[in-house]
C-alpha positions in Angstrom: 61.6 101.9 -74.5 60.4 102.7 -77.9 57.5 104.8 -78.0 57.2 105.4 -74.1 57.8 108.2 -72.4 57.7 107.3 -68.8 60.8 105.0 -67.8 59.9 102.5 -65.5 62.2 99.8 -62.9 62.2 96.2 -63.4 63.9 93.4 -62.1 66.1 91.2 -64.2 64.0 88.4 -63.3 61.0 90.0 -64.3 62.5 91.5 -67.0 63.3 87.4 -68.1 59.9 86.6 -67.4 58.4 89.5 -69.8 59.8 89.0 -72.9 57.6 91.6 -74.8 60.0 93.9 -73.1 63.1 92.5 -74.9 61.4 92.2 -78.1 60.2 95.8 -78.0 63.7 97.0 -77.4 66.2 98.0 -80.4 68.8 94.9 -81.0 71.8 97.5 -79.3 70.0 98.0 -76.4 68.7 94.4 -75.6 72.8 93.3 -76.1 74.1 96.0 -73.2 71.1 94.8 -71.3 72.4 90.7 -72.1 76.0 92.4 -71.2 74.7 93.8 -67.7 72.8 90.9 -67.3 75.5 88.9 -67.6 77.6 90.7 -64.8 74.8 90.6 -62.4 74.3 86.8 -63.0 78.1 86.4 -62.4 77.8 87.7 -59.2 75.4 85.1 -58.0 76.9 82.2 -59.6 74.1 80.2 -58.0 71.6 81.5 -60.5 74.0 80.9 -63.5 73.1 77.6 -64.3 69.0 78.0 -64.2 69.1 81.3 -66.4 70.5 79.8 -68.8 67.6 77.1 -69.3 65.4 80.8 -69.4 67.2 82.4 -72.6 67.3 79.2 -74.9 63.4 79.3 -73.7 62.9 82.4 -74.7 65.3 82.5 -77.6 63.5 79.8 -79.6 60.0 81.2 -78.8 60.9 84.0 -80.9 62.5 82.0 -83.4 60.2 83.8 -86.3 62.3 87.3 -86.2 65.2 88.3 -87.4 67.0 87.0 -90.4 69.6 84.9 -88.8 68.5 82.5 -85.8 70.9 80.9 -83.0 71.0 77.1 -83.3 73.6 75.9 -81.1 76.8 77.0 -78.8 79.8 74.8 -79.2 82.0 73.9 -76.2 84.4 76.6 -77.6 81.5 79.2 -76.5 81.2 79.8 -80.4 77.4 80.4 -82.0 76.6 78.6 -84.9 73.8 80.3 -86.5 71.7 80.1 -89.9 71.0 82.6 -92.5 67.2 82.0 -93.5 67.6 84.4 -96.6 70.9 82.6 -97.9 70.4 79.1 -96.3 74.0 79.4 -95.3 75.4 78.4 -91.6 77.6 80.5 -89.7 79.8 79.8 -86.6 81.0 83.1 -84.7 82.2 83.9 -81.2 79.4 85.8 -79.8 81.8 88.9 -79.0 82.8 89.1 -82.8 79.2 89.4 -83.4 78.6 91.9 -80.6 81.1 94.2 -82.1 79.4 94.1 -85.7 76.3 96.5 -85.9 75.2 95.1 -89.2 75.2 91.3 -88.1 73.5 92.1 -84.3 70.7 93.9 -86.5 69.9 90.7 -88.2 69.3 88.6 -85.3 65.8 89.1 -82.9 66.2 91.3 -79.9 65.8 88.2 -77.6 68.7 86.7 -79.3 70.9 89.6 -79.3 70.0 89.8 -75.1 71.6 86.4 -75.2 74.5 87.2 -77.3 75.1 89.9 -74.8 75.1 87.5 -71.9 77.3 85.2 -73.6 79.9 87.8 -74.3 79.8 89.7 -71.0 80.2 85.7 -69.7 83.3 85.4 -71.5 85.0 88.5 -70.9 84.5 88.1 -67.1 85.8 84.5 -67.2 88.9 86.1 -69.4 89.3 88.2 -66.9 89.5 85.9 -63.7 91.8 83.5 -65.7 94.2 86.0 -66.4 94.0 87.4 -62.4 95.9 83.7 -61.9 99.0 83.8 -64.2 101.3 82.4 -61.8 101.9 78.5 -62.0 101.0 76.3 -59.2 103.3 74.1 -58.0 102.6 70.0 -57.3 103.8 69.2 -54.1 104.1 65.4 -53.5 104.4 63.9 -49.6 105.4 60.6 -48.9 
């Protein structure tokens, strides 16, 4: 963390409950941490639905930080966000946002944490779906 000389350990659950830690991070660090958290949650699939609500609460509590603000996520997994300075709305996939150093720095660290989570979740789902490339056969039994 910035301005801290001593490293410390926290579980992901404790990290989500203390939003000040995430807000104190650099946006790139928050993104990486969100990505790691996405891998962690996917290993514990039962926790996945619970965490989504915690993330949305975390991102909406800190709406005043950053030039861009996440508004919604559509069914294709794209994020709709608002540029407050230009009063424009944009829709983009979280992976494209995460790859752009310029764009990612215009969001708050809490929202970038969430985007890292979404991007890693999408990459995991994409890899899992590519494993099952053989077509399934339908067998009719009479």
